[in-house]
C-alpha positions as CSV (number, residue, x, y, z in Angstrom):
1,M,23.5,-7.1,-11.2
2,R,25.6,-5.6,-8.3
3,T,28.2,-4.2,-10.7
4,S,25.5,-2.7,-13.0
5,F,23.8,-1.1,-10.0
6,V,27.0,0.5,-8.8
7,L,28.0,1.6,-12.2
8,A,24.7,3.3,-12.9
9,A,24.8,5.1,-9.6
10,A,28.3,6.4,-10.4
11,L,27.3,7.6,-13.9
12,L,24.1,9.5,-12.9
13,P,23.8,12.9,-14.4
14,A,23.7,16.0,-12.2
15,A,20.3,16.4,-10.7
16,A,17.8,18.1,-13.0
17,V,15.1,20.4,-11.7
18,P,11.9,18.4,-11.9
19,A,8.9,19.9,-13.5
20,Q,6.3,21.4,-11.2
21,L,3.0,19.6,-11.5
22,T,-0.3,21.0,-10.9
23,L,-3.1,18.5,-9.9
24,D,-6.7,19.6,-10.0
25,P,-9.8,17.5,-9.1
26,I,-11.8,17.7,-12.2
27,G,-14.6,15.2,-11.7
28,T,-16.0,12.9,-8.9
29,Y,-18.3,9.9,-8.8
30,P,-19.9,9.5,-5.4
31,S,-21.2,6.2,-4.4
32,G,-23.2,7.7,-1.5
33,V,-21.8,5.1,0.9
34,F,-19.7,6.3,3.9
35,D,-16.9,4.3,5.6
36,E,-17.9,0.9,4.1
37,G,-15.2,0.5,1.3
38,A,-17.5,1.4,-1.5
39,A,-14.6,2.6,-3.6
40,E,-11.4,0.8,-2.8
41,I,-9.4,-0.3,-5.9
42,G,-9.8,0.9,-9.5
43,A,-8.5,-0.1,-12.9
44,F,-8.9,1.7,-16.3
45,D,-9.5,0.3,-19.8
46,A,-8.4,2.7,-22.5
47,D,-10.4,1.3,-25.5
48,S,-13.8,1.3,-23.7
49,Q,-12.9,4.4,-21.6
50,R,-14.4,2.6,-18.6
51,F,-13.1,2.6,-15.0
52,F,-13.8,-0.4,-12.8
53,V,-14.1,0.1,-9.1
54,T,-14.4,-2.5,-6.4
55,N,-17.3,-1.9,-4.0
56,A,-16.7,-4.0,-0.9
57,D,-19.9,-2.8,0.7
58,A,-22.1,-4.3,-2.0
59,N,-19.7,-7.0,-3.1
60,T,-20.0,-5.6,-6.6
61,L,-17.8,-4.1,-9.3
62,D,-19.0,-0.6,-10.2
63,V,-18.3,0.2,-13.9
64,L,-17.9,4.0,-14.6
65,D,-17.9,5.9,-17.8
66,L,-14.8,7.9,-18.0
67,S,-15.1,9.2,-21.5
68,V,-15.7,12.7,-20.1
69,P,-13.2,12.8,-17.1
70,A,-14.9,15.8,-15.7
71,A,-18.2,13.9,-15.3
72,P,-17.6,10.2,-14.4
73,S,-20.8,8.3,-14.2
74,L,-22.0,4.9,-13.3
75,L,-22.9,2.7,-16.2
76,F,-23.7,-0.5,-14.3
77,T,-22.7,-2.8,-11.5
78,V,-21.6,-6.5,-11.6
79,D,-22.9,-8.6,-8.7
80,L,-20.0,-10.9,-7.6
81,S,-21.9,-12.6,-4.7
82,A,-22.1,-15.9,-6.8
83,Y,-18.3,-16.1,-6.6
84,G,-17.6,-15.4,-3.0
85,D,-18.0,-13.2,0.0
86,G,-16.1,-10.0,-0.8
87,V,-14.4,-8.3,-3.7
88,N,-10.9,-7.1,-2.9
89,S,-9.1,-6.0,-6.1
90,V,-9.3,-5.5,-9.9
91,A,-7.0,-5.2,-12.8
92,V,-7.5,-4.8,-16.6
93,H,-5.4,-5.7,-19.6
94,E,-6.7,-5.0,-23.1
95,G,-10.3,-5.4,-22.3
96,L,-9.9,-8.4,-20.0
97,V,-11.0,-7.6,-16.4
98,A,-9.8,-9.7,-13.5
99,V,-11.4,-9.5,-10.1
100,A,-10.2,-11.0,-6.8
101,V,-13.0,-12.5,-4.6
102,Q,-12.5,-14.0,-1.2
103,A,-14.4,-17.0,0.1
104,D,-16.7,-17.5,3.0
105,P,-14.9,-18.3,5.3
106,K,-11.9,-16.2,4.2
107,T,-9.5,-19.0,5.1
108,D,-10.8,-21.1,2.2
109,P,-9.5,-20.8,-1.3
110,G,-10.7,-17.7,-3.1
111,R,-11.4,-17.0,-6.8
112,V,-10.3,-14.8,-9.7
113,V,-13.2,-13.9,-11.9
114,F,-12.5,-12.8,-15.5
115,L,-15.0,-10.5,-17.2
116,D,-15.3,-8.5,-20.4
117,V,-15.7,-4.8,-20.2
118,D,-19.5,-5.3,-20.3
119,G,-19.4,-7.4,-17.2
120,N,-20.0,-10.7,-18.8
121,L,-18.3,-13.8,-17.3
122,Q,-15.4,-15.1,-19.4
123,A,-13.7,-17.5,-17.0
124,Q,-12.8,-18.1,-13.4
125,A,-10.0,-19.7,-11.5
126,T,-9.5,-20.9,-8.0
127,V,-6.5,-19.3,-6.2
128,G,-5.2,-19.1,-2.5
129,A,-6.9,-18.0,0.6
130,L,-8.0,-14.3,0.8
131,P,-6.9,-13.1,-2.6
132,D,-6.1,-9.5,-1.8
133,M,-4.5,-8.0,-4.9
134,V,-4.4,-8.8,-8.6
135,T,-2.1,-7.5,-11.4
136,F,-1.3,-8.4,-15.0
137,T,2.2,-8.7,-16.4
138,P,2.8,-5.9,-19.0
139,N,2.3,-8.4,-21.9
140,G,-0.9,-9.8,-20.3
141,K,0.4,-13.4,-20.5
142,Y,0.1,-13.9,-16.6
143,L,-2.1,-12.6,-13.8
144,L,-0.5,-12.6,-10.4
145,V,-2.6,-12.8,-7.3
146,A,-1.5,-12.0,-3.7
147,N,-3.1,-14.5,-1.4
148,E,-2.9,-12.9,2.0
149,G,-3.9,-16.1,3.9
150,E,-5.0,-14.3,7.1
151,P,-6.0,-16.5,10.0
152,D,-9.6,-16.6,11.2
153,D,-10.5,-14.2,14.0
154,D,-9.9,-16.8,16.7
155,Y,-6.5,-17.6,15.2
156,V,-7.4,-21.3,15.0
157,V,-7.2,-21.7,11.2
158,D,-4.3,-20.1,9.6
159,P,-3.8,-20.8,5.9
160,E,-0.5,-20.4,4.1
161,G,0.1,-17.1,2.3
162,S,1.0,-17.5,-1.4
163,I,1.1,-15.9,-4.9
164,S,-1.0,-17.5,-7.5
165,V,0.5,-17.3,-11.0
166,V,-2.4,-17.6,-13.5
167,D,-1.0,-18.6,-16.9
168,L,-3.2,-17.0,-19.7
169,R,-0.9,-17.9,-22.6
170,K,-3.2,-20.6,-24.1
171,G,-6.4,-18.5,-23.7
172,L,-9.1,-18.4,-21.1
173,N,-10.3,-21.9,-21.9
174,K,-7.0,-23.4,-20.9
175,I,-6.1,-21.4,-17.8
176,K,-3.4,-22.9,-15.6
177,V,-2.8,-21.8,-12.0
178,R,0.4,-22.4,-10.2
179,T,1.3,-21.4,-6.7
180,A,4.4,-19.6,-5.7
181,G,4.5,-20.6,-2.0
182,F,6.7,-20.2,1.0
183,G,6.9,-23.8,2.1
184,K,10.6,-24.3,1.4
185,F,11.4,-21.5,3.9
186,N,9.8,-23.6,6.8
187,S,13.0,-25.6,7.1
188,K,15.7,-23.2,6.1
189,P,17.1,-20.0,7.8
190,I,15.5,-16.8,6.8
191,D,16.6,-13.2,7.3
192,P,16.0,-12.5,11.1
193,A,14.7,-9.0,10.3
194,I,11.5,-10.8,8.8
195,R,8.8,-10.8,11.5
196,I,7.6,-14.4,12.0
197,F,5.5,-14.3,15.1
198,G,2.1,-15.8,14.7
199,P,1.3,-18.3,17.5
200,G,2.2,-21.7,16.4
201,A,2.6,-20.7,12.7
202,T,5.0,-22.0,10.2
203,V,7.0,-19.5,8.1
204,A,4.6,-20.2,5.2
205,Q,1.5,-19.6,7.4
206,D,2.9,-16.5,8.9
207,L,3.9,-14.7,5.7
208,E,0.9,-12.6,4.4
209,P,1.4,-11.2,0.8
210,E,-0.3,-7.9,0.6
211,Y,0.6,-6.3,-2.8
212,I,2.5,-7.1,-6.0
213,A,4.6,-5.0,-8.3
214,V,5.8,-6.5,-11.6
215,G,9.2,-5.7,-13.0
216,P,9.4,-3.8,-16.4
217,F,10.2,-6.9,-18.4
218,G,7.6,-9.1,-16.8
219,K,10.0,-11.7,-15.6
220,F,10.1,-10.9,-11.9
221,A,7.7,-9.5,-9.4
222,W,8.2,-8.1,-5.9
223,V,5.5,-8.9,-3.2
224,S,5.1,-6.9,0.1
225,C,4.4,-9.0,3.1
226,Q,3.2,-6.1,5.3
227,E,2.9,-7.5,8.8
228,N,6.1,-9.4,8.3
229,N,8.0,-6.2,7.3
230,A,9.4,-8.1,4.3
231,L,9.6,-8.2,0.5
232,A,9.5,-11.5,-1.5
233,L,11.1,-11.8,-5.0
234,V,9.0,-14.1,-7.4
235,R,10.2,-15.5,-10.7
236,I,7.0,-15.4,-12.7
237,K,7.5,-18.0,-15.4
238,S,8.5,-20.7,-13.0
239,A,6.1,-19.5,-10.2
240,K,8.9,-19.6,-7.5
241,V,9.6,-17.5,-4.6
242,V,13.4,-17.0,-5.0
243,A,14.2,-14.8,-2.2
244,L,12.9,-13.1,1.0
245,F,14.2,-9.8,2.2
246,G,13.6,-8.3,5.7
247,L,13.2,-4.6,5.4
248,G,14.8,-3.6,8.8
249,L,14.0,-0.6,10.9
250,K,13.9,3.2,10.5
251,D,15.7,5.2,13.2
252,H,13.5,8.0,14.3
253,S,16.3,9.4,16.5
254,A,18.3,10.2,13.3
255,P,18.3,13.7,11.7
256,G,15.5,14.1,9.2
257,N,13.5,11.1,10.6
258,A,11.5,12.8,13.3
259,L,7.9,12.0,14.1
260,D,5.0,13.2,16.3
261,P,4.3,10.3,18.5
262,S,1.5,11.5,20.8
263,N,-2.2,12.5,20.4
264,R,-2.4,13.8,24.0
265,D,-0.1,16.8,23.7
266,D,-2.6,19.0,21.8
267,A,0.3,20.2,19.6
268,I,2.3,19.6,16.5
269,A,5.5,18.2,18.1
270,I,7.6,16.6,15.3
271,A,10.9,15.6,17.0
272,N,13.5,12.9,17.2
273,W,12.7,10.1,19.6
274,P,14.5,6.8,20.4
275,V,12.0,4.8,18.4
276,H,12.5,2.5,15.4
277,G,9.7,2.3,12.7
278,M,9.0,-1.0,11.0
279,Y,8.6,-0.1,7.3
280,Q,5.8,-2.6,6.7
281,P,4.7,-1.3,3.3
282,D,1.2,-1.8,1.9
283,A,1.2,-0.9,-1.8
284,I,4.4,-1.1,-3.7
285,A,5.3,0.0,-7.3
286,V,8.4,-0.6,-9.6
287,T,10.3,2.0,-11.6
288,S,13.5,1.4,-13.4
289,F,16.7,3.3,-14.3
290,W,18.8,2.0,-17.2
291,G,17.1,-1.3,-16.9
292,I,17.6,-1.6,-13.2
293,P,14.3,-2.1,-11.3
294,F,13.7,-0.2,-8.1
295,V,10.8,-0.9,-5.7
296,L,8.9,2.1,-4.3
297,S,7.0,1.5,-1.1
298,A,4.2,3.2,0.8
299,N,5.2,2.5,4.4
300,E,1.8,2.3,6.1
301,G,2.5,-0.2,8.9
302,D,0.0,-2.7,10.2
303,A,-0.5,-4.9,13.3
304,R,-2.2,-8.2,13.8
305,D,-5.2,-7.7,16.0
306,Y,-7.6,-10.6,16.4
307,D,-9.8,-12.0,19.1
308,G,-7.4,-14.9,19.4
309,F,-4.2,-13.0,19.2
310,S,-3.1,-9.3,19.3
311,E,0.3,-7.9,19.3
312,E,-0.7,-4.2,19.9
313,E,0.4,-2.5,23.1
314,R,1.1,1.2,23.7
315,L,4.7,2.0,24.7
316,G,3.3,3.3,28.0
317,G,2.2,-0.2,28.8
318,L,5.6,-1.9,28.2
319,V,8.6,-2.3,30.4
320,F,11.7,-0.5,29.1
321,D,15.2,-1.9,29.7
322,P,16.5,0.4,32.5
323,V,20.1,0.5,31.3
324,I,19.2,1.5,27.7
325,F,16.4,3.8,28.8
326,P,17.3,5.3,32.2
327,D,14.8,8.1,31.5
328,A,11.9,5.5,30.8
329,A,9.5,7.3,33.2
330,T,9.8,10.5,31.3
331,L,9.6,8.8,27.8
332,Q,6.5,6.9,28.8
333,L,4.5,10.0,29.6
334,D,1.4,10.3,27.4
335,E,2.6,13.6,26.0
336,N,5.9,11.9,24.9
337,L,6.0,8.2,23.9
338,G,3.5,6.7,26.2
339,R,0.6,6.8,23.7
340,L,2.5,5.5,20.6
341,N,1.2,2.2,19.5
342,S,3.8,-0.6,19.6
343,T,4.1,-4.4,19.7
344,T,4.7,-7.2,22.1
345,A,6.0,-9.3,19.2
346,G,9.6,-7.8,19.0
347,G,11.7,-5.2,20.9
348,D,13.0,-7.7,23.6
349,T,16.2,-8.7,21.9
350,D,17.7,-10.5,24.8
351,G,14.7,-12.3,26.1
352,D,14.7,-10.8,29.5
353,G,11.1,-9.5,29.3
354,D,11.7,-5.8,28.7
355,Q,12.0,-3.6,25.7
356,D,15.6,-3.1,24.3
357,V,14.3,-1.6,21.1
358,L,11.1,0.7,20.9
359,L,9.1,-0.3,17.9
360,A,6.5,1.6,15.9
361,Y,4.2,0.6,13.0
362,G,5.1,1.9,9.6
363,A,7.7,4.6,8.7
364,R,5.4,7.5,7.7
365,S,7.2,7.8,4.4
366,M,7.9,6.5,0.9
367,S,11.0,4.4,0.4
368,V,13.0,3.3,-2.5
369,W,14.6,-0.3,-2.4
370,S,17.1,-2.0,-4.6
371,P,16.1,-5.2,-6.5
372,L,17.6,-7.2,-3.6
373,G,15.7,-5.4,-0.8
374,K,18.4,-2.9,0.3
375,L,17.2,0.6,1.2
376,V,18.3,3.2,-1.3
377,W,16.4,6.2,-0.2
378,D,13.7,7.2,2.3
379,G,11.5,10.2,2.6
380,G,12.3,10.8,6.2
381,D,9.8,13.0,7.9
382,D,8.7,14.8,4.7
383,L,5.0,13.9,5.0
384,E,4.5,15.1,8.6
385,Q,6.6,18.3,8.0
386,V,4.7,19.2,4.9
387,T,1.2,18.5,6.2
388,A,2.1,20.3,9.5
389,A,2.9,23.4,7.4
390,L,0.0,23.2,5.0
391,L,-2.7,22.0,7.4
392,P,-1.7,23.2,10.9
393,D,-5.3,23.0,12.1
394,D,-5.8,19.5,10.9
395,F,-2.4,17.8,11.3
396,N,-2.6,14.1,11.6
397,S,-6.4,14.1,11.4
398,T,-8.3,10.8,11.0
399,N,-10.2,10.1,7.9
400,D,-13.7,9.5,9.1
401,E,-14.3,12.7,11.0
402,N,-13.3,16.3,10.9
403,D,-12.2,18.4,13.9
404,S,-9.7,15.5,14.6
405,F,-6.5,17.4,15.0
406,D,-3.6,15.2,16.1
407,N,-5.8,12.2,16.3
408,R,-3.5,9.8,14.4
409,S,-0.1,10.9,15.8
410,D,0.0,8.0,18.3
411,D,-0.8,5.5,15.4
412,K,0.8,5.9,12.0
413,G,0.6,9.7,11.3
414,P,-0.5,10.5,7.7
415,E,-0.4,6.8,7.0
416,P,0.8,6.4,3.4
417,E,-0.9,3.4,1.9
418,G,-1.4,3.6,-2.0
419,I,1.3,4.3,-4.6
420,T,1.5,4.4,-8.3
421,V,4.0,5.8,-10.9
422,G,3.6,7.6,-14.1
423,T,5.8,9.3,-16.7
424,I,5.2,12.8,-17.7
425,D,7.4,14.7,-20.3
426,G,10.1,12.1,-19.8
427,R,10.2,12.3,-16.1
428,T,8.9,9.6,-13.7
429,Y,6.7,10.6,-10.8
430,A,5.4,8.6,-7.8
431,F,2.0,9.4,-6.5
432,L,1.5,8.5,-2.8
433,G,-1.9,8.3,-1.2
434,C,-1.9,9.3,2.5
435,E,-4.9,7.4,4.0
436,R,-5.6,9.4,7.2
437,I,-4.9,13.0,6.3
438,S,-6.6,12.1,2.9
439,G,-4.0,13.7,0.5
440,I,-1.6,12.8,-2.3
441,A,2.1,13.5,-2.1
442,V,4.1,13.5,-5.3
443,Y,7.7,12.8,-5.8
444,D,9.9,13.0,-8.8
445,V,11.6,9.5,-8.9
446,T,13.4,9.9,-12.2
447,N,16.6,9.5,-10.3
448,P,15.7,6.7,-7.8
449,W,18.8,7.3,-5.7
450,S,17.6,10.8,-5.0
451,P,13.9,11.5,-5.4
452,T,12.8,15.1,-5.1
453,W,9.6,16.5,-3.5
454,V,7.1,17.9,-5.9
455,T,3.8,18.7,-4.2
456,F,1.0,17.7,-1.8
457,V,-2.7,18.0,-2.7
458,H,-6.0,17.1,-1.3
459,N,-9.7,17.3,-2.1
460,R,-10.9,17.2,1.5
461,D,-13.1,19.8,3.0
462,F,-12.1,20.1,6.7
463,A,-15.2,22.2,7.3
464,G,-17.6,19.5,6.0
465,D,-19.5,16.7,7.7
466,A,-17.8,13.4,6.8
467,E,-20.9,11.2,7.4
468,A,-23.1,13.6,5.5
469,G,-20.9,13.4,2.4
470,T,-19.8,17.0,2.5
471,A,-16.2,16.6,3.5
472,G,-14.8,15.7,0.1
473,D,-12.5,12.7,-0.5
474,L,-11.6,10.7,2.5
475,G,-9.3,7.7,2.8
476,P,-7.5,7.3,-0.6
477,E,-7.0,3.6,-1.1
478,G,-6.2,3.0,-4.8
479,L,-4.3,5.3,-7.3
480,C,-4.4,4.8,-11.0
481,F,-2.2,6.9,-13.4
482,I,-3.6,7.3,-16.9
483,P,-1.1,8.7,-19.4
484,A,-2.1,11.3,-21.9
485,C,-1.8,8.8,-24.8
486,D,-4.6,6.7,-23.2
487,S,-6.6,9.5,-21.6
488,P,-10.1,10.3,-23.0
489,S,-9.3,14.0,-22.7
490,G,-5.6,13.8,-23.9
491,Q,-4.4,15.1,-20.5
492,D,-2.5,13.0,-17.9
493,L,-4.9,11.9,-15.3
494,L,-4.7,10.3,-11.8
495,V,-7.9,8.5,-10.7
496,V,-8.1,8.0,-6.9
497,T,-10.6,5.7,-5.2
498,N,-11.4,6.8,-1.7
499,E,-12.4,4.0,0.8
500,V,-14.0,6.1,3.5
501,S,-15.9,8.7,1.5
502,G,-16.8,6.1,-1.2
503,T,-15.8,8.6,-4.0
504,T,-13.9,8.1,-7.1
505,T,-12.1,11.3,-8.1
506,V,-10.4,12.2,-11.4
507,W,-7.4,14.6,-11.1
508,G,-6.0,16.4,-14.1
509,I,-2.2,16.8,-14.2
510,T,-0.4,19.7,-15.7
511,A,3.3,20.0,-16.0
512,N,4.5,23.6,-15.5
């Protein structure tokens, strides 16, 4: 694989100019529920022209009619309360709808519920604790489930994270569920870049699968373990985790990797600082070039914050190594690095009680990774630079209120969370949802070694009232690309489910 990887890189053609895409919001379905997760994850069925949306607020699946993309409407809802305590994810393959439902308590095994497009129960299967994401393989023979296995709030019960491989080859009457777990890593060395830090936890308990992206041939899948800053590689047919990769750190002191770390300077101040970002991707996607898969990651960042254990601490509250940081007093001012959220679970590399490396959550970017977890490309400070230029009065706003300029600079900035890919006129594009600023960034990733910026769009009204439902789309969580060949209108579409505003919006895509 290494030889092929290098050869393909050497034979890349000269960079072509990517098509300029225009994205227009053409239709929205409003749930009317604010900031309760009423529109989190969505999936489309081409034959029925229906769009399925998880509604965490009601523990239902909302089924929308998308036959007229400019006027999405609610057909009916499916009550999932008989199967568990909360719906987390949905996927569709050729009329079969799979829904992930967590148990009560969430540390117990959850379920996957299989429905037809009319919402009728077809089958169900028990999976791991806190099933957080589901996806089918391209041929529909398997369904993969990311079982996050979060601890309870007191950090007393901590189930193992895992990936359930649901074998559908013999039909819904003979479902077989196997577990790709991490138990073998409890007794063998792992990449030291992987964050294993839960109190008293084994490696298997500490790893928390967040999102799954299946390779183009359906043989392998990559799994993001967000809090652990890691990727896992799973062989699907054998239901085995074959490798774990630590993703390392992003150097924000390097050219092109600047960030704005303070919400107390009342300014846009994107600059280089001696801080290292933990990539910690949420959603991931897979693209390929000449048969070589590449993983695209939305580098959101996330901390563990429970009543029984919290790693969060601002850099102003930590002790810096005086030799490495002789200017610590200046760095720790609120207008500099003092407000930036960091962690007590890392940074002290020599065990003497002070910080030798200053860590931040997330990387405020999209990255491209090789199949073996090596960084191929990163978007640097694109997201903050572009949003600063386009939205100078609303830079790094939060997503549940307007008039919140600079509010999220001390956290994770624009906070990229969701990602999907689509092919338009022979070129491959990545659509990246930025949760806090509530916009969508687009890259041309046809050449995964050198993606190119395309555009940034949003459907947010910064003059509106978020709680009153007049601020447009807030908190993009799930993104679903519908190619023209499957689209009800014959136009490429992007459907975005927005967690905070509770809206599902259809974007029409035009290549110029």
